C-alpha positions, 0 to 999 in steps of 0.5 A: 518560733518553736524551740523544742519538739521531740526530745529523746528520753536521754535528753529529758533525763539530762534536763531533769538533772539540771538543778538537782545533780547538775548545776543550774536552775531547774528546767523541768519538773518531770522525767516523763514528758509529752515531748518524748512521746512527740505530743508537745512543743515549746515556743519563744515569741520574737520581738525585734528578731529576739526571743522575749521571755516575758511569760507573765500570765496574770493580766489586767483588763488592758494588758495581755502579755504575749504568752497569754495571747499565744496560750489562748490561740493554742487552746482555741485549737484544742491544745493544753497550754502549760500557762494554766498549770501551777507552776505555769509553763507558759512556753509549753503546749501539748496535744490532747489525748485522742 
């Protein structure tokens, strides 16, 4: 399921404050997001009707975690997948420029 598409700059700024000036674990590394430009979306994979957050992206030859498979599908459509970043953001997809 899609969990986030567009967010306003105010929403992005509020997310950026979490784990910095507001309590909680950091949820974003940037104040400038492709979400604010309507060029990104985040997903959650459902298992038995519930989101799963098993976002591991390292695999052995017999084990492909759900988000790796989703990332490969997104990349096959020409998207940038955040699971390739350091640190990875396996739930995040971006449309490429142009």
